[in-house]
C-alpha positions as CSV (number, residue, x, y, z in Angstrom):
1,M,147.7,-38.7,-44.9
2,K,148.0,-35.2,-44.6
3,N,148.0,-33.0,-41.1
4,L,146.3,-30.2,-42.2
5,F,147.4,-28.0,-39.8
6,L,150.9,-28.2,-41.7
7,M,149.4,-25.2,-44.2
8,L,148.4,-23.0,-41.2
9,F,150.5,-20.4,-43.2
10,C,150.1,-21.5,-46.6
11,G,148.2,-18.5,-47.5
12,I,149.3,-15.6,-45.3
13,A,150.6,-13.9,-47.7
14,C,147.8,-14.2,-50.6
15,T,145.5,-11.6,-50.9
16,L,142.3,-12.3,-49.4
17,T,139.1,-12.0,-50.4
18,F,136.2,-12.1,-47.9
19,T,132.3,-10.6,-47.7
20,S,131.1,-8.6,-44.5
21,C,127.8,-8.7,-43.2
22,S,126.6,-5.7,-41.0
23,D,124.2,-3.3,-41.1
24,D,125.5,-1.0,-43.7
25,D,125.3,-4.0,-46.1
26,T,122.4,-3.7,-47.2
27,G,123.4,-5.5,-50.8
28,G,121.8,-2.4,-52.4
29,G,118.4,-3.8,-51.8
30,D,115.5,-2.7,-49.1
31,P,115.3,-4.6,-46.3
32,D,113.2,-7.7,-46.2
33,P,110.5,-6.5,-43.5
34,D,109.2,-10.0,-42.5
35,N,112.8,-10.7,-41.9
36,T,113.0,-9.4,-37.9
37,V,114.6,-10.4,-35.3
38,A,114.9,-14.0,-34.3
39,G,117.1,-13.9,-31.3
40,Y,120.8,-12.5,-30.6
41,I,124.4,-14.5,-30.8
42,Y,127.6,-13.4,-29.0
43,T,131.0,-14.6,-28.9
44,T,134.1,-13.2,-27.8
45,T,137.4,-11.2,-29.3
46,N,139.9,-12.9,-27.0
47,G,142.6,-10.6,-28.4
48,E,146.0,-9.3,-27.3
49,S,144.7,-6.3,-25.7
50,T,141.4,-5.8,-23.9
51,N,138.9,-8.8,-24.1
52,Q,135.4,-7.3,-25.8
53,V,131.8,-9.3,-26.2
54,I,130.6,-9.5,-29.4
55,R,127.0,-9.2,-29.7
56,F,125.1,-10.0,-33.5
57,D,120.9,-9.5,-34.0
58,R,120.3,-13.0,-35.2
59,M,117.4,-12.9,-38.1
60,D,114.9,-15.1,-39.2
61,D,116.7,-16.1,-42.2
62,G,119.8,-17.1,-40.3
63,S,121.4,-13.9,-41.3
64,L,123.6,-11.8,-38.7
65,E,122.9,-7.8,-38.4
66,N,124.2,-5.3,-36.3
67,E,127.7,-6.3,-35.0
68,T,127.7,-4.3,-31.4
69,A,131.4,-4.4,-29.0
70,Y,131.1,-4.6,-25.4
71,T,134.4,-4.2,-23.6
72,T,134.9,-6.6,-20.7
73,N,137.5,-4.0,-18.8
74,S,139.7,-6.9,-18.8
75,L,142.5,-8.9,-21.1
76,G,142.0,-11.5,-24.1
77,G,144.5,-14.2,-23.8
78,A,145.8,-14.1,-27.3
79,N,149.4,-13.9,-27.9
80,V,150.9,-14.6,-31.6
81,S,155.0,-14.7,-30.0
82,A,154.2,-17.3,-28.1
83,G,154.4,-21.1,-29.0
84,G,156.6,-20.7,-32.0
85,D,154.1,-21.4,-35.2
86,A,151.1,-22.0,-33.3
87,R,151.2,-18.1,-32.7
88,G,149.9,-18.5,-29.2
89,D,147.3,-21.2,-29.8
90,F,145.0,-22.2,-27.1
91,D,141.7,-24.1,-26.9
92,S,138.6,-23.9,-25.3
93,Q,135.0,-24.7,-25.1
94,G,132.0,-23.2,-23.3
95,A,133.8,-19.8,-22.6
96,I,130.2,-17.9,-22.6
97,K,127.1,-18.6,-20.6
98,I,124.3,-17.3,-20.2
99,I,122.3,-17.9,-16.9
100,G,118.9,-16.2,-16.4
101,D,119.2,-11.9,-17.6
102,Y,123.2,-12.0,-17.3
103,L,125.8,-13.5,-19.4
104,L,128.7,-14.7,-18.2
105,T,132.4,-14.8,-19.6
106,V,135.6,-15.6,-19.2
107,N,138.9,-13.3,-19.9
108,A,141.6,-15.2,-20.5
109,G,144.3,-12.8,-20.1
110,G,142.9,-11.2,-17.2
111,N,142.2,-14.2,-15.3
112,D,138.6,-13.6,-14.6
113,V,135.2,-13.7,-15.2
114,S,132.6,-10.9,-16.7
115,V,129.2,-10.7,-15.6
116,F,127.1,-8.4,-17.8
117,S,123.7,-8.1,-17.4
118,L,121.6,-8.9,-20.4
119,D,118.1,-7.0,-21.4
120,R,116.1,-10.0,-23.0
121,T,114.3,-7.7,-25.3
122,N,117.1,-6.1,-27.1
123,G,120.2,-8.4,-26.6
124,E,122.0,-5.4,-24.7
125,L,124.8,-5.9,-22.5
126,S,126.0,-3.9,-19.3
127,L,129.0,-5.0,-17.4
128,E,128.6,-5.4,-13.9
129,S,131.4,-7.0,-12.5
130,N,135.0,-8.3,-12.7
131,T,135.9,-11.8,-10.4
132,G,138.8,-13.3,-10.2
133,S,138.6,-16.9,-11.3
134,G,140.8,-18.7,-8.9
135,G,143.6,-19.6,-11.8
136,T,145.4,-18.8,-14.7
137,R,143.8,-18.6,-17.9
138,P,140.2,-19.4,-17.4
139,V,138.6,-21.3,-20.6
140,S,135.4,-22.2,-19.6
141,I,132.2,-21.9,-17.3
142,T,129.6,-24.4,-16.6
143,E,126.6,-24.0,-13.8
144,T,123.7,-26.1,-12.4
145,P,121.0,-24.9,-10.5
146,I,121.2,-25.2,-6.6
147,N,118.7,-27.3,-5.3
148,G,115.9,-25.6,-3.6
149,S,117.4,-21.9,-3.9
150,P,115.6,-20.3,-6.5
151,N,117.9,-18.3,-8.8
152,Q,121.2,-19.4,-7.0
153,Y,123.6,-21.6,-9.3
154,W,126.6,-23.3,-8.8
155,V,129.1,-22.3,-11.2
156,V,132.7,-23.8,-12.3
157,V,135.6,-22.4,-13.9
158,G,138.2,-24.4,-15.6
159,N,141.6,-22.5,-15.3
160,Q,143.8,-23.6,-18.2
161,W,147.4,-22.7,-17.3
162,N,149.1,-23.1,-20.3
163,N,149.7,-25.4,-23.2
164,P,153.0,-27.1,-23.2
165,N,153.0,-28.7,-26.6
166,I,155.4,-30.1,-29.1
167,Q,155.4,-29.1,-32.9
168,K,156.6,-30.9,-36.1
169,D,158.3,-33.9,-37.1
170,P,162.1,-35.0,-36.5
171,P,164.9,-33.9,-36.9
172,N,162.7,-30.3,-36.4
173,I,161.0,-31.0,-33.0
174,Q,160.1,-28.0,-30.9
175,R,159.1,-28.0,-27.5
176,F,157.7,-25.4,-26.0
177,P,157.9,-23.5,-23.8
178,N,161.5,-25.0,-23.7
179,D,163.3,-28.7,-24.1
180,A,164.1,-28.3,-20.1
181,F,160.1,-28.3,-19.1
182,F,159.7,-31.3,-20.8
183,M,163.5,-32.8,-18.9
184,Q,161.3,-33.0,-16.1
185,D,158.7,-35.3,-14.1
186,L,155.8,-34.1,-15.1
187,T,153.5,-36.9,-13.2
188,Q,154.7,-34.9,-9.5
189,P,153.2,-32.2,-8.1
190,D,154.6,-28.8,-8.8
191,A,153.9,-25.0,-7.5
192,T,151.8,-24.7,-11.2
193,D,149.3,-27.2,-10.1
194,A,147.3,-24.7,-8.2
195,E,147.2,-22.7,-11.2
196,R,145.5,-25.3,-13.0
197,N,142.6,-26.1,-11.5
198,I,138.8,-26.3,-11.6
199,Q,137.0,-23.6,-9.4
200,L,133.8,-23.0,-7.9
201,F,131.4,-20.4,-7.7
202,R,128.2,-19.6,-6.1
203,F,126.2,-17.4,-8.5
204,N,122.9,-14.9,-7.8
205,A,120.9,-14.6,-11.0
206,T,118.8,-11.9,-9.1
207,D,121.6,-9.3,-8.9
208,G,124.2,-11.0,-10.7
209,S,126.8,-12.0,-7.7
210,L,129.4,-14.3,-8.3
211,N,131.1,-15.1,-4.9
212,P,133.7,-17.3,-5.1
213,V,133.8,-20.8,-2.7
214,S,135.9,-23.2,-3.0
215,Q,138.7,-24.8,-5.6
216,L,137.5,-28.3,-6.4
217,D,140.5,-29.8,-7.5
218,T,144.0,-29.5,-9.2
219,Y,145.7,-30.9,-12.0
220,V,149.7,-32.1,-12.5
221,R,151.4,-30.3,-15.7
222,E,151.5,-34.2,-17.1
223,N,148.1,-34.6,-18.4
224,G,147.1,-30.7,-18.9
225,G,145.1,-28.4,-17.6
226,P,141.5,-28.0,-18.1
227,V,140.3,-27.4,-21.3
228,C,136.3,-27.7,-20.8
229,V,134.2,-28.0,-17.8
230,T,130.7,-29.5,-18.3
231,F,128.0,-30.3,-15.8
232,S,125.6,-33.1,-16.7
233,N,121.9,-32.2,-17.3
234,D,120.8,-33.1,-14.1
235,G,123.4,-31.6,-11.9
236,T,124.9,-34.8,-10.5
237,K,128.2,-35.1,-12.4
238,L,130.7,-32.7,-13.4
239,A,132.8,-33.2,-16.5
240,V,136.3,-32.0,-17.0
241,G,138.6,-31.9,-20.2
242,T,142.2,-31.9,-20.1
243,W,144.8,-30.8,-22.9
244,G,147.9,-33.4,-22.2
245,I,150.9,-32.5,-24.4
246,T,149.9,-32.4,-28.2
247,H,152.5,-33.1,-30.8
248,F,150.8,-31.1,-33.6
249,M,152.1,-30.1,-37.4
250,A,153.7,-33.4,-37.5
251,E,152.7,-35.9,-40.3
252,D,153.0,-38.4,-37.5
253,P,152.6,-37.9,-34.3
254,L,155.0,-39.1,-31.8
255,L,153.7,-41.3,-28.5
256,S,157.1,-40.6,-27.2
257,E,156.8,-36.5,-27.4
258,Q,152.5,-37.0,-26.9
259,H,151.1,-37.4,-23.4
260,P,147.1,-38.5,-23.4
261,S,144.8,-36.2,-22.4
262,R,141.8,-37.0,-20.1
263,V,138.2,-37.0,-19.4
264,Y,137.0,-36.8,-15.3
265,I,134.0,-36.9,-14.3
266,Y,133.1,-36.3,-10.4
267,D,130.3,-36.8,-8.7
268,F,128.7,-33.2,-7.9
269,N,126.5,-33.0,-4.9
270,N,126.0,-29.6,-3.0
271,G,129.2,-27.9,-4.2
272,A,131.6,-30.8,-3.5
273,V,132.9,-33.4,-5.9
274,S,133.4,-36.9,-5.1
275,N,134.6,-40.2,-6.7
276,K,136.7,-39.0,-9.1
277,R,137.3,-41.1,-12.1
278,F,138.9,-40.6,-15.3
279,F,139.7,-41.9,-18.8
280,E,143.0,-41.5,-20.9
281,E,144.2,-44.0,-23.8
282,E,147.7,-43.7,-25.6
283,G,147.6,-41.8,-29.1
284,I,144.5,-39.0,-28.0
285,A,145.8,-35.9,-26.7
286,G,143.7,-32.6,-26.8
287,T,140.1,-33.4,-25.6
288,I,138.7,-30.3,-26.2
289,G,134.8,-30.6,-27.1
290,L,132.8,-32.2,-24.3
291,D,128.7,-32.8,-24.7
292,W,126.7,-34.3,-22.3
293,N,124.1,-37.2,-23.9
294,P,120.5,-35.4,-24.0
295,N,118.8,-38.6,-21.9
296,N,121.2,-39.4,-19.6
297,S,124.4,-38.7,-17.4
298,N,126.2,-41.5,-18.1
299,T,127.6,-41.0,-21.6
300,L,129.5,-38.3,-22.7
301,Y,130.8,-37.5,-26.1
302,A,134.1,-36.0,-26.4
303,T,136.9,-34.8,-29.6
304,N,140.3,-35.2,-29.7
305,F,142.5,-32.8,-31.3
306,N,145.5,-34.3,-31.5
307,T,145.7,-38.1,-32.4
308,T,148.6,-40.5,-33.5
309,V,148.1,-41.9,-37.4
310,A,147.1,-45.3,-35.5
311,K,144.3,-43.2,-33.2
312,T,143.1,-41.4,-36.3
313,D,139.7,-43.3,-35.8
314,N,139.3,-41.8,-32.3
315,S,138.6,-38.2,-33.5
316,L,135.4,-38.5,-32.0
317,T,135.2,-41.0,-28.5
318,V,132.2,-41.9,-27.0
319,L,132.9,-42.8,-23.2
320,Q,130.8,-44.9,-20.7
321,D,130.3,-43.6,-16.7
322,T,129.9,-46.7,-14.8
323,G,130.2,-44.7,-11.6
324,S,133.5,-46.5,-10.7
325,D,135.5,-45.9,-14.5
326,V,135.0,-44.2,-17.5
327,T,135.3,-46.6,-20.5
328,K,135.0,-45.3,-24.2
329,I,132.1,-47.4,-25.9
330,N,132.5,-46.3,-29.6
331,N,135.0,-44.2,-31.9
332,S,134.8,-42.4,-35.4
333,T,137.0,-40.3,-37.8
334,T,135.3,-36.9,-38.7
335,G,135.6,-34.9,-42.3
336,E,137.6,-36.7,-45.0
337,E,138.7,-40.6,-43.8
338,D,142.6,-41.1,-43.0
339,D,142.6,-37.3,-42.2
340,L,144.0,-36.1,-39.0
341,D,141.9,-33.1,-39.3
342,E,141.4,-32.0,-35.8
343,A,138.2,-32.5,-34.1
344,C,137.7,-29.8,-31.7
345,W,134.1,-28.4,-31.2
346,T,130.7,-30.4,-30.1
347,A,127.2,-29.4,-30.0
348,V,124.1,-31.7,-29.6
349,S,121.0,-30.3,-31.7
350,P,118.5,-29.1,-29.6
351,T,116.4,-32.0,-31.0
352,G,118.9,-34.4,-29.2
353,D,118.7,-36.2,-32.9
354,R,122.6,-35.3,-34.2
355,L,125.8,-34.2,-32.6
356,Y,128.0,-31.9,-34.9
357,V,132.0,-31.8,-34.6
358,A,133.7,-29.1,-35.8
359,S,137.5,-29.7,-37.1
360,F,140.0,-27.0,-37.0
361,T,142.5,-27.3,-39.6
362,G,140.3,-29.1,-41.8
363,N,137.3,-26.2,-41.6
364,V,134.7,-28.9,-41.8
365,I,131.5,-29.6,-39.8
366,T,130.4,-33.3,-39.5
367,P,127.8,-34.3,-38.4
368,F,126.5,-37.7,-36.6
369,T,123.3,-39.1,-35.8
370,L,121.6,-40.2,-32.4
371,D,119.1,-42.6,-31.4
372,G,116.7,-41.7,-28.4
373,S,118.8,-43.0,-26.0
374,G,121.7,-40.9,-27.2
375,S,123.9,-43.2,-28.4
376,V,126.0,-42.6,-31.9
377,T,124.4,-44.6,-35.1
378,G,125.9,-43.1,-37.6
379,K,127.8,-40.5,-40.1
380,L,126.6,-38.2,-41.8
381,P,128.4,-36.4,-44.9
382,F,130.8,-33.9,-43.5
383,E,130.4,-30.2,-45.0
384,A,133.4,-27.8,-45.9
385,R,133.4,-23.5,-45.3
386,E,133.9,-21.9,-48.3
387,D,135.3,-18.1,-48.7
388,N,138.2,-17.1,-46.4
389,A,138.9,-21.0,-44.9
390,P,142.6,-20.6,-44.2
391,P,143.4,-23.9,-42.5
392,A,143.6,-24.1,-38.6
393,D,140.7,-21.8,-37.8
394,S,136.9,-23.2,-37.0
395,K,136.4,-23.2,-33.1
396,D,132.9,-22.9,-31.3
397,L,129.8,-24.2,-32.6
398,Y,126.2,-22.5,-32.1
399,I,122.5,-24.1,-33.0
400,T,119.5,-22.4,-33.2
401,S,116.9,-24.0,-31.1
402,D,114.8,-24.4,-34.1
403,N,116.8,-26.6,-35.4
404,K,117.5,-24.9,-38.6
405,Y,120.8,-23.3,-38.5
406,L,124.3,-23.8,-37.6
407,Y,126.7,-21.0,-36.5
408,N,130.2,-21.9,-36.1
409,L,133.5,-19.7,-35.8
410,G,136.4,-19.0,-37.8
411,A,138.4,-17.9,-34.6
412,F,141.7,-18.0,-35.3
413,Q,142.4,-16.4,-38.8
414,S,139.3,-15.3,-40.8
415,Y,137.7,-13.6,-37.6
416,S,134.2,-14.6,-38.6
417,I,131.1,-16.7,-37.6
418,N,130.3,-19.5,-40.8
419,I,126.3,-20.1,-41.3
420,F,125.3,-23.7,-42.2
421,D,121.6,-24.6,-42.7
422,V,120.9,-27.6,-41.3
423,T,119.1,-30.1,-43.5
424,A,117.6,-33.6,-43.4
425,N,121.3,-34.8,-44.8
426,G,123.2,-32.7,-42.8
427,V,124.4,-29.3,-43.2
428,D,124.9,-26.8,-46.1
429,Y,127.4,-24.0,-46.0
430,D,124.9,-20.5,-46.4
431,E,127.4,-17.7,-46.2
432,Q,130.4,-16.2,-43.9
433,V,130.0,-13.1,-41.8
434,V,133.3,-11.1,-41.2
435,L,133.5,-9.0,-37.7
436,E,134.0,-5.1,-37.9
437,T,135.7,-5.4,-35.5
438,T,138.8,-7.6,-35.9
439,Q,138.6,-7.7,-39.7
440,G,141.7,-5.4,-40.1
441,S,144.0,-8.5,-38.6
442,I,142.8,-10.7,-41.1
443,G,145.8,-12.6,-42.3
444,Q,147.4,-12.1,-38.6
445,P,146.9,-15.3,-37.1
446,G,146.6,-15.6,-33.6
447,A,146.0,-11.5,-33.0
448,F,142.8,-12.8,-31.9
449,N,141.0,-15.7,-30.8
450,F,137.9,-15.9,-30.6
451,L,136.5,-18.0,-27.6
452,G,132.6,-18.8,-27.0
453,L,129.7,-18.8,-28.7
454,V,126.1,-18.3,-27.3
455,G,122.7,-17.0,-28.3
456,F,119.3,-16.7,-27.1
457,D,115.7,-16.6,-28.9
458,V,113.6,-13.1,-28.6
459,E,110.4,-14.1,-26.9
460,Q,107.4,-14.0,-29.1
């Protein structure tokens, strides 16, 4: 068995060959007049200095053109000097949301949320405001309409704080931030708990104002801070996945070092959470991807970055919420059988019949089939990225509403968006688009750590 994260730096010294697609890259031919703009797609650079939102025109044939960068006037959260060989890597899902004619994004280093007005005729953005996130390192946003208040939304932001972790096998184990941190009783309250939280806001989609309301909950260090927050489709429940404490860059992650992540579920009503319950399992940590069953609010798909060898078949876990507890009803490997490929990001198809999982180190997309009730019924062949695909790179996913194309971030080293065709048998890799904004840092892992991938269609 091989933990692919061990190969993180294998190719850094090599000369990298890549292809960049942009409005200047026409391939020497005339533009196709029938290949018009179908929509727009957005990610954020999350670098070591000013965070930027990147926009691409998404064409009818799935290609991306006309890269444009917009400043958030706030800071990204990358830090290549942090965490030893991890180069400051941290993870999340749902860092960007489009709500009406506005785009909201977290600024993980600035501890705030940027609100941009969005022109749906051309995809242009205009920065409106930055609002404090209510904690440290905001990483995920979710929203649900406020009943009886048109154009008003409850918005919840997950503040992660940090991601303490263990790296490598004995006798070379390294603990971050330091050994002393892990000698404490991490189950006990700490002053940092207030920074590791979920914060409630009220968002007005008429004027773009984002106003803090309350801190909904905080988290002790034992099971880590939020990685993903997501409302159920009907807005009656709020799910929060946490990081736990992971043991990675190891052939055999140890239970003595790893601390389990948790998936919390709360009842949500009129801005208040109640009836807190959670799932955790020894040997499973780094729960990053969370997606609700598209047909009900009782089933949740969760992907787990860090499992022990004995729990390799828990890269994907399917959770059932009974209203009083959260239990596992199904689990599966992703990518190659018996590989710790570090499954992380999830996306449900617009038709509700597939769940896609992106694996960070394996750089593969694993599709799962869903039946009419949202239950996982099978696994389709996984598909690997090509071109520049260094181990430890793949993150967020986006699927077009017509179910034709899937996009996957090369977030940590290749600084790219990778395009897949959706097929009857799964997905087929098509091409890689290297961002011009960040291409000068290719070969420098962690100089950027792209967060979030969203888009919308041009109205016909």
